[in-house]
C-alpha positions, 0 to 999 in steps of 0.5 A: 526483518526483525524476526520472532515478534508476535505481530507483523507488518507486510509492506508493498512498495511503490513502482520504483521502490527498491526493497533491498535499499530501504529494508533496513531503514523500514524495519528499524522504524518498527523494531517490535514488529516482524517486517515482511517486504516483497520485491515484485516479479521482475523487480530486484532479484525476483524473476518473472513478469509483474502482471496484476494477477501474478502480484495478487497471487504472490501477495496472498501466498506470502500472507498465508505463509506468515499468518501462522507465525503471528497474532496480528498482521498489519498491511501497508502499501505505497503508490502502486503497492496500495492496489496490492495492499487493498486486495490483501485486506479485502481477501484476508484478515488484516488488523491495520491497513496503511495506504500511502499516496493511494489511487482509486484505480489505475484506469481512473488515474490514466483516464483522467490524464488522457481523456481522449483515449479509451483507457479501460480498453487499453490497460491490461492491469486495473488495480481497482482499489475502489471496487474493494473498499466494501470488503475491507474491514481493517482500520485504515489510514490514508496518507496524502502528499500535498504536492503529489503530481503523480496521483491526483487528489481527486483519485485519492478522494474517490477512494476516501469517499468510499470508506466507512468514515468510522474506520478511516483516518486521513492525514496530509503531509504538507510540502511533500510530493509523491517521491519525497513523502517518506523523507519527511520526519513526520512520515514514519511518526504517523505510521508508528502512531497508527500501527501501534505497539508490537 
């Protein structure tokens, strides 16, 4: 979306987020950036199976394709997409990294919820953002929904604690949950202020 700009935004959505339905609105919030959105394998019109390894591979391939066309690339992710966004930021040059309702790892989220089960042995996909923080050099923004019932605050806090505070900004959007955070008028203003001008 918004083709032809020198700087770009690469965004990875949440588990049930339709890129086709939200693409025009997202692109409209960043008119001075070329915006790239990807439907994961098995999502929307994309074929295949959405395994963790496959999504990482797709994300890096997309980055590598668009990199020669842009001076700077900022990366954003929401919920599930934060695990993919941190992977890209740990393996490629990223100017800004925005993580919306992020977690430390899917394993930790599930283990905290189902304490009696050996979750780490049961889950194939880990999405371990916490392990990648040490390799992320980008200026990072973490946005928390105050009433998030999907990602517990303690899982986000572990991720926050792992970042270098000089490169991290944390904002809590009051009275919003995991699903309705993006409908808050403050949401895109926060993103716009962080990403900056194209």
